[in-house]
Backbone as XML, in Angstrom:
<?xml version="1.0"?>
<chain id="A" units="angstrom">
  <residue number="1" name="UNK">
    <atom name="N" x="16.490" y="23.347" z="4.643"/>
    <atom name="CA" x="15.594" y="22.808" z="5.618"/>
    <atom name="C" x="15.298" y="21.342" z="5.233"/>
  </residue>
  <residue number="2" name="UNK">
    <atom name="N" x="15.374" y="20.428" z="6.217"/>
    <atom name="CA" x="15.141" y="19.023" z="5.968"/>
    <atom name="C" x="14.056" y="18.565" z="6.922"/>
  </residue>
  <residue number="3" name="UNK">
    <atom name="N" x="13.098" y="17.775" z="6.392"/>
    <atom name="CA" x="12.162" y="17.109" z="7.274"/>
    <atom name="C" x="12.848" y="15.864" z="7.900"/>
  </residue>
  <residue number="4" name="UNK">
    <atom name="N" x="12.797" y="15.824" z="9.218"/>
    <atom name="CA" x="13.339" y="14.668" z="9.884"/>
    <atom name="C" x="12.237" y="13.896" z="10.583"/>
  </residue>
  <residue number="5" name="UNK">
    <atom name="N" x="12.119" y="12.622" z="10.257"/>
    <atom name="CA" x="11.027" y="11.771" z="10.790"/>
    <atom name="C" x="11.617" y="10.732" z="11.742"/>
  </residue>
  <residue number="6" name="UNK">
    <atom name="N" x="10.903" y="10.502" z="12.867"/>
    <atom name="CA" x="11.320" y="9.528" z="13.845"/>
    <atom name="C" x="10.203" y="8.440" z="13.997"/>
  </residue>
  <residue number="7" name="UNK">
    <atom name="N" x="10.608" y="7.173" z="14.002"/>
    <atom name="CA" x="9.630" y="6.103" z="14.145"/>
    <atom name="C" x="9.908" y="5.210" z="15.325"/>
  </residue>
  <residue number="8" name="UNK">
    <atom name="N" x="8.886" y="4.540" z="15.847"/>
    <atom name="CA" x="9.013" y="3.537" z="16.873"/>
    <atom name="C" x="9.638" y="4.109" z="18.157"/>
  </residue>
  <residue number="9" name="UNK">
    <atom name="N" x="10.653" y="3.384" z="18.694"/>
    <atom name="CA" x="11.247" y="3.851" z="19.970"/>
    <atom name="C" x="12.074" y="5.117" z="19.759"/>
  </residue>
  <residue number="10" name="UNK">
    <atom name="N" x="12.508" y="5.367" z="18.545"/>
    <atom name="CA" x="13.221" y="6.699" z="18.323"/>
    <atom name="C" x="12.279" y="7.834" z="18.613"/>
  </residue>
  <residue number="11" name="UNK">
    <atom name="N" x="11.084" y="7.729" z="18.079"/>
    <atom name="CA" x="10.084" y="8.779" z="18.321"/>
    <atom name="C" x="9.743" y="8.905" z="19.795"/>
  </residue>
  <residue number="12" name="UNK">
    <atom name="N" x="9.690" y="7.749" z="20.443"/>
    <atom name="CA" x="9.327" y="7.742" z="21.884"/>
    <atom name="C" x="10.401" y="8.454" z="22.693"/>
  </residue>
  <residue number="13" name="UNK">
    <atom name="N" x="11.658" y="8.178" z="22.352"/>
    <atom name="CA" x="12.767" y="8.815" z="23.098"/>
    <atom name="C" x="12.909" y="10.311" z="22.819"/>
  </residue>
  <residue number="14" name="UNK">
    <atom name="N" x="12.680" y="10.724" z="21.624"/>
    <atom name="CA" x="12.859" y="12.137" z="21.270"/>
    <atom name="C" x="11.533" y="12.890" z="21.612"/>
  </residue>
  <residue number="15" name="UNK">
    <atom name="N" x="10.362" y="12.209" z="21.498"/>
    <atom name="CA" x="9.115" y="12.861" z="21.906"/>
    <atom name="C" x="8.445" y="13.583" z="20.749"/>
  </residue>
  <residue number="16" name="UNK">
    <atom name="N" x="8.932" y="13.370" z="19.529"/>
    <atom name="CA" x="8.340" y="14.041" z="18.373"/>
    <atom name="C" x="8.238" y="13.000" z="17.225"/>
  </residue>
  <residue number="17" name="UNK">
    <atom name="N" x="7.199" y="13.070" z="16.415"/>
    <atom name="CA" x="7.155" y="12.215" z="15.246"/>
    <atom name="C" x="7.923" y="12.773" z="14.057"/>
  </residue>
  <residue number="18" name="UNK">
    <atom name="N" x="8.073" y="14.112" z="13.988"/>
    <atom name="CA" x="8.827" y="14.765" z="12.872"/>
    <atom name="C" x="9.126" y="16.164" z="13.316"/>
  </residue>
  <residue number="19" name="UNK">
    <atom name="N" x="10.113" y="16.697" z="12.595"/>
    <atom name="CA" x="10.461" y="18.150" z="12.777"/>
    <atom name="C" x="11.142" y="18.610" z="11.513"/>
  </residue>
  <residue number="20" name="UNK">
    <atom name="N" x="11.166" y="19.923" z="11.359"/>
    <atom name="CA" x="11.953" y="20.545" z="10.293"/>
    <atom name="C" x="13.248" y="20.977" z="10.923"/>
  </residue>
  <residue number="21" name="UNK">
    <atom name="N" x="14.378" y="20.616" z="10.245"/>
    <atom name="CA" x="15.660" y="20.954" z="10.819"/>
    <atom name="C" x="16.496" y="21.765" z="9.814"/>
  </residue>
  <residue number="22" name="UNK">
    <atom name="N" x="16.993" y="22.893" z="10.271"/>
    <atom name="CA" x="17.929" y="23.698" z="9.504"/>
    <atom name="C" x="19.271" y="23.149" z="9.773"/>
  </residue>
  <residue number="23" name="UNK">
    <atom name="N" x="20.028" y="22.713" z="8.815"/>
    <atom name="CA" x="21.320" y="22.074" z="9.082"/>
    <atom name="C" x="22.298" y="22.385" z="7.975"/>
  </residue>
  <residue number="24" name="UNK">
    <atom name="N" x="23.579" y="22.408" z="8.376"/>
    <atom name="CA" x="24.694" y="22.497" z="7.398"/>
    <atom name="C" x="25.378" y="21.145" z="7.303"/>
  </residue>
  <residue number="25" name="UNK">
    <atom name="N" x="24.814" y="20.142" z="7.876"/>
    <atom name="CA" x="25.386" y="18.795" z="7.862"/>
    <atom name="C" x="25.622" y="18.299" z="6.467"/>
  </residue>
  <residue number="26" name="UNK">
    <atom name="N" x="26.789" y="17.711" z="6.263"/>
    <atom name="CA" x="27.171" y="17.163" z="4.924"/>
    <atom name="C" x="26.658" y="15.751" z="4.775"/>
  </residue>
  <residue number="27" name="UNK">
    <atom name="N" x="26.643" y="14.971" z="5.844"/>
    <atom name="CA" x="26.249" y="13.581" z="5.783"/>
    <atom name="C" x="25.228" y="13.316" z="6.920"/>
  </residue>
  <residue number="28" name="UNK">
    <atom name="N" x="24.599" y="12.136" z="6.834"/>
    <atom name="CA" x="23.733" y="11.693" z="7.865"/>
    <atom name="C" x="24.404" y="11.664" z="9.203"/>
  </residue>
  <residue number="29" name="UNK">
    <atom name="N" x="25.638" y="11.169" z="9.290"/>
    <atom name="CA" x="26.381" y="11.111" z="10.521"/>
    <atom name="C" x="26.585" y="12.515" z="11.115"/>
  </residue>
  <residue number="30" name="UNK">
    <atom name="N" x="26.816" y="13.510" z="10.236"/>
    <atom name="CA" x="26.958" y="14.898" z="10.726"/>
    <atom name="C" x="25.650" y="15.370" z="11.312"/>
  </residue>
  <residue number="31" name="UNK">
    <atom name="N" x="24.547" y="15.079" z="10.662"/>
    <atom name="CA" x="23.193" y="15.428" z="11.178"/>
    <atom name="C" x="22.973" y="14.813" z="12.556"/>
  </residue>
  <residue number="32" name="UNK">
    <atom name="N" x="23.261" y="13.558" z="12.652"/>
    <atom name="CA" x="23.135" y="12.780" z="13.992"/>
    <atom name="C" x="23.937" y="13.567" z="15.013"/>
  </residue>
  <residue number="33" name="UNK">
    <atom name="N" x="25.186" y="13.925" z="14.732"/>
    <atom name="CA" x="26.010" y="14.635" z="15.667"/>
    <atom name="C" x="25.395" y="15.961" z="16.077"/>
  </residue>
  <residue number="34" name="UNK">
    <atom name="N" x="24.861" y="16.707" z="15.121"/>
    <atom name="CA" x="24.180" y="17.976" z="15.449"/>
    <atom name="C" x="22.970" y="17.732" z="16.350"/>
  </residue>
  <residue number="35" name="UNK">
    <atom name="N" x="22.103" y="16.729" z="15.963"/>
    <atom name="CA" x="20.948" y="16.520" z="16.775"/>
    <atom name="C" x="21.326" y="16.009" z="18.210"/>
  </residue>
  <residue number="36" name="UNK">
    <atom name="N" x="22.326" y="15.146" z="18.273"/>
    <atom name="CA" x="22.748" y="14.549" z="19.567"/>
    <atom name="C" x="23.264" y="15.651" z="20.500"/>
  </residue>
  <residue number="37" name="UNK">
    <atom name="N" x="23.832" y="16.693" z="19.932"/>
    <atom name="CA" x="24.380" y="17.782" z="20.736"/>
    <atom name="C" x="23.262" y="18.740" z="21.262"/>
  </residue>
  <residue number="38" name="UNK">
    <atom name="N" x="22.031" y="18.640" z="20.753"/>
    <atom name="CA" x="20.971" y="19.474" z="21.148"/>
    <atom name="C" x="20.569" y="19.312" z="22.594"/>
  </residue>
  <residue number="39" name="UNK">
    <atom name="N" x="20.154" y="18.044" z="22.925"/>
    <atom name="CA" x="19.601" y="17.680" z="24.193"/>
    <atom name="C" x="19.871" y="16.241" z="24.500"/>
  </residue>
  <residue number="40" name="UNK">
    <atom name="N" x="19.766" y="15.868" z="25.791"/>
    <atom name="CA" x="19.981" y="14.493" z="26.223"/>
    <atom name="C" x="19.085" y="13.530" z="25.545"/>
  </residue>
  <residue number="41" name="UNK">
    <atom name="N" x="17.815" y="13.901" z="25.262"/>
    <atom name="CA" x="16.907" y="12.954" z="24.614"/>
    <atom name="C" x="17.310" y="12.545" z="23.228"/>
  </residue>
  <residue number="42" name="UNK">
    <atom name="N" x="17.935" y="13.464" z="22.488"/>
    <atom name="CA" x="18.483" y="13.168" z="21.178"/>
    <atom name="C" x="19.770" y="12.257" z="21.338"/>
  </residue>
  <residue number="43" name="UNK">
    <atom name="N" x="20.548" y="12.652" z="22.261"/>
    <atom name="CA" x="21.789" y="11.844" z="22.460"/>
    <atom name="C" x="21.433" y="10.429" z="22.812"/>
  </residue>
  <residue number="44" name="UNK">
    <atom name="N" x="20.408" y="10.234" z="23.648"/>
    <atom name="CA" x="19.924" y="8.868" z="24.030"/>
    <atom name="C" x="19.415" y="8.155" z="22.807"/>
  </residue>
  <residue number="45" name="UNK">
    <atom name="N" x="18.602" y="8.814" z="21.982"/>
    <atom name="CA" x="18.030" y="8.147" z="20.884"/>
    <atom name="C" x="19.056" y="7.677" z="19.820"/>
  </residue>
  <residue number="46" name="UNK">
    <atom name="N" x="20.147" y="8.450" z="19.735"/>
    <atom name="CA" x="21.195" y="8.164" z="18.762"/>
    <atom name="C" x="22.427" y="7.510" z="19.351"/>
  </residue>
  <residue number="47" name="UNK">
    <atom name="N" x="22.318" y="7.013" z="20.577"/>
    <atom name="CA" x="23.485" y="6.441" z="21.292"/>
    <atom name="C" x="23.976" y="5.163" z="20.711"/>
  </residue>
  <residue number="48" name="UNK">
    <atom name="N" x="23.101" y="4.367" z="20.091"/>
    <atom name="CA" x="23.499" y="3.070" z="19.551"/>
    <atom name="C" x="23.135" y="3.020" z="18.065"/>
  </residue>
  <residue number="49" name="UNK">
    <atom name="N" x="24.013" y="3.437" z="17.199"/>
    <atom name="CA" x="23.691" y="3.520" z="15.755"/>
    <atom name="C" x="23.485" y="2.096" z="15.129"/>
  </residue>
  <residue number="50" name="UNK">
    <atom name="N" x="24.012" y="1.075" z="15.797"/>
    <atom name="CA" x="23.807" y="-0.284" z="15.322"/>
    <atom name="C" x="22.309" y="-0.692" z="15.374"/>
  </residue>
  <residue number="51" name="UNK">
    <atom name="N" x="21.600" y="-0.004" z="16.269"/>
    <atom name="CA" x="20.170" y="-0.262" z="16.440"/>
    <atom name="C" x="19.328" y="0.657" z="15.606"/>
  </residue>
  <residue number="52" name="UNK">
    <atom name="N" x="19.872" y="1.390" z="14.694"/>
    <atom name="CA" x="19.143" y="2.353" z="13.902"/>
    <atom name="C" x="19.368" y="2.125" z="12.367"/>
  </residue>
  <residue number="53" name="UNK">
    <atom name="N" x="18.345" y="2.470" z="11.609"/>
    <atom name="CA" x="18.410" y="2.509" z="10.209"/>
    <atom name="C" x="18.020" y="3.914" z="9.749"/>
  </residue>
  <residue number="54" name="UNK">
    <atom name="N" x="18.450" y="4.288" z="8.552"/>
    <atom name="CA" x="18.057" y="5.587" z="8.042"/>
    <atom name="C" x="17.609" y="5.513" z="6.600"/>
  </residue>
  <residue number="55" name="UNK">
    <atom name="N" x="16.638" y="6.247" z="6.252"/>
    <atom name="CA" x="16.213" y="6.370" z="4.880"/>
    <atom name="C" x="16.245" y="7.860" z="4.442"/>
  </residue>
  <residue number="56" name="UNK">
    <atom name="N" x="16.752" y="8.088" z="3.231"/>
    <atom name="CA" x="16.821" y="9.435" z="2.685"/>
    <atom name="C" x="15.797" y="9.470" z="1.528"/>
  </residue>
  <residue number="57" name="UNK">
    <atom name="N" x="14.843" y="10.395" z="1.600"/>
    <atom name="CA" x="13.759" y="10.460" z="0.608"/>
    <atom name="C" x="13.164" y="9.095" z="0.303"/>
  </residue>
  <residue number="58" name="UNK">
    <atom name="N" x="12.888" y="8.364" z="1.453"/>
    <atom name="CA" x="12.234" y="7.046" z="1.429"/>
    <atom name="C" x="13.005" y="5.956" z="0.806"/>
  </residue>
  <residue number="59" name="UNK">
    <atom name="N" x="14.322" y="6.133" z="0.764"/>
    <atom name="CA" x="15.244" y="5.010" z="0.276"/>
    <atom name="C" x="16.245" y="4.707" z="1.318"/>
  </residue>
  <residue number="60" name="UNK">
    <atom name="N" x="16.301" y="3.392" z="1.710"/>
    <atom name="CA" x="17.284" y="2.974" z="2.698"/>
    <atom name="C" x="18.660" y="3.447" z="2.367"/>
  </residue>
  <residue number="61" name="UNK">
    <atom name="N" x="19.354" y="3.975" z="3.321"/>
    <atom name="CA" x="20.726" y="4.557" z="3.079"/>
    <atom name="C" x="21.658" y="4.237" z="4.239"/>
  </residue>
  <residue number="62" name="UNK">
    <atom name="N" x="22.836" y="4.879" z="4.120"/>
    <atom name="CA" x="23.800" y="4.630" z="5.182"/>
    <atom name="C" x="24.160" y="5.948" z="5.899"/>
  </residue>
  <residue number="63" name="UNK">
    <atom name="N" x="24.774" y="5.811" z="7.034"/>
    <atom name="CA" x="25.094" y="6.963" z="7.828"/>
    <atom name="C" x="26.153" y="7.911" z="7.220"/>
  </residue>
  <residue number="64" name="UNK">
    <atom name="N" x="26.913" y="7.388" z="6.268"/>
    <atom name="CA" x="27.919" y="8.265" z="5.605"/>
    <atom name="C" x="27.349" y="8.844" z="4.282"/>
  </residue>
  <residue number="65" name="UNK">
    <atom name="N" x="26.072" y="8.643" z="4.039"/>
    <atom name="CA" x="25.449" y="9.169" z="2.797"/>
    <atom name="C" x="25.405" y="10.693" z="2.857"/>
  </residue>
  <residue number="66" name="UNK">
    <atom name="N" x="25.616" y="11.387" z="1.706"/>
    <atom name="CA" x="25.523" y="12.773" z="1.668"/>
    <atom name="C" x="24.099" y="13.304" z="1.762"/>
  </residue>
  <residue number="67" name="UNK">
    <atom name="N" x="23.897" y="14.444" z="2.367"/>
    <atom name="CA" x="22.538" y="15.046" z="2.480"/>
    <atom name="C" x="22.219" y="16.062" z="1.382"/>
  </residue>
  <residue number="68" name="UNK">
    <atom name="N" x="23.134" y="16.348" z="0.520"/>
    <atom name="CA" x="22.892" y="17.327" z="-0.586"/>
    <atom name="C" x="21.662" y="16.962" z="-1.340"/>
  </residue>
  <residue number="69" name="UNK">
    <atom name="N" x="20.719" y="17.875" z="-1.423"/>
    <atom name="CA" x="19.531" y="17.660" z="-2.192"/>
    <atom name="C" x="18.420" y="16.822" z="-1.551"/>
  </residue>
  <residue number="70" name="UNK">
    <atom name="N" x="18.681" y="16.310" z="-0.397"/>
    <atom name="CA" x="17.755" y="15.454" z="0.362"/>
    <atom name="C" x="16.678" y="16.305" z="1.003"/>
  </residue>
  <residue number="71" name="UNK">
    <atom name="N" x="15.455" y="15.951" z="0.907"/>
    <atom name="CA" x="14.352" y="16.648" z="1.526"/>
    <atom name="C" x="13.814" y="15.994" z="2.829"/>
  </residue>
  <residue number="72" name="UNK">
    <atom name="N" x="14.049" y="14.697" z="2.909"/>
    <atom name="CA" x="13.458" y="13.924" z="4.060"/>
    <atom name="C" x="14.462" y="12.876" z="4.572"/>
  </residue>
  <residue number="73" name="UNK">
    <atom name="N" x="14.648" y="12.894" z="5.877"/>
    <atom name="CA" x="15.479" y="11.856" z="6.565"/>
    <atom name="C" x="14.619" y="11.218" z="7.532"/>
  </residue>
  <residue number="74" name="UNK">
    <atom name="N" x="14.595" y="9.906" z="7.565"/>
    <atom name="CA" x="13.777" y="9.088" z="8.501"/>
    <atom name="C" x="14.667" y="8.127" z="9.298"/>
  </residue>
  <residue number="75" name="UNK">
    <atom name="N" x="14.514" y="8.133" z="10.600"/>
    <atom name="CA" x="15.231" y="7.261" z="11.493"/>
    <atom name="C" x="14.269" y="6.247" z="12.082"/>
  </residue>
  <residue number="76" name="UNK">
    <atom name="N" x="14.708" y="4.915" z="12.111"/>
    <atom name="CA" x="13.811" y="3.886" z="12.567"/>
    <atom name="C" x="14.697" y="2.697" z="12.970"/>
  </residue>
  <residue number="77" name="UNK">
    <atom name="N" x="14.111" y="1.829" z="13.858"/>
    <atom name="CA" x="14.835" y="0.554" z="14.145"/>
    <atom name="C" x="14.749" y="-0.403" z="13.008"/>
  </residue>
  <residue number="78" name="UNK">
    <atom name="N" x="15.709" y="-1.375" z="12.968"/>
    <atom name="CA" x="15.659" y="-2.385" z="11.949"/>
    <atom name="C" x="14.321" y="-3.123" z="11.950"/>
  </residue>
  <residue number="79" name="UNK">
    <atom name="N" x="13.861" y="-3.425" z="10.774"/>
    <atom name="CA" x="12.623" y="-4.168" z="10.651"/>
    <atom name="C" x="12.878" y="-5.631" z="11.047"/>
  </residue>
  <residue number="80" name="UNK">
    <atom name="N" x="11.882" y="-6.249" z="11.727"/>
    <atom name="CA" x="12.072" y="-7.634" z="12.069"/>
    <atom name="C" x="10.990" y="-8.472" z="11.388"/>
  </residue>
  <residue number="81" name="UNK">
    <atom name="N" x="11.401" y="-9.630" z="10.881"/>
    <atom name="CA" x="10.490" y="-10.456" z="10.168"/>
    <atom name="C" x="9.691" y="-11.346" z="11.101"/>
  </residue>
  <residue number="82" name="UNK">
    <atom name="N" x="8.631" y="-11.935" z="10.618"/>
    <atom name="CA" x="7.864" y="-12.770" z="11.514"/>
    <atom name="C" x="7.418" y="-13.985" z="10.815"/>
  </residue>
</chain>
C-alpha cells in the first residue's frame, strides 16, 4: 500500500488531496498508467507528464524510478520561481 499525494491543479483535477493505493506497479510510470486507467479524471491529470513532477518519500525523482520500498508518492506541477 502506497500513500499517493496530489498537489495544486493535479489535486483539483482528481478531486482528492491523497489516497492509499494498492498497486503492483514496478515504477512511477507504471503507477501512472494504473491510475490513468481508473477514470477519466486521472487520465486528464496525467495526460501531460512534461507538466508534472514526482517525489518519492519526499525526494524529487523520475517517472522511471522503481517503487520498491517506497511509502509515499507525490505528484505536483513544477515549482516556479519569483
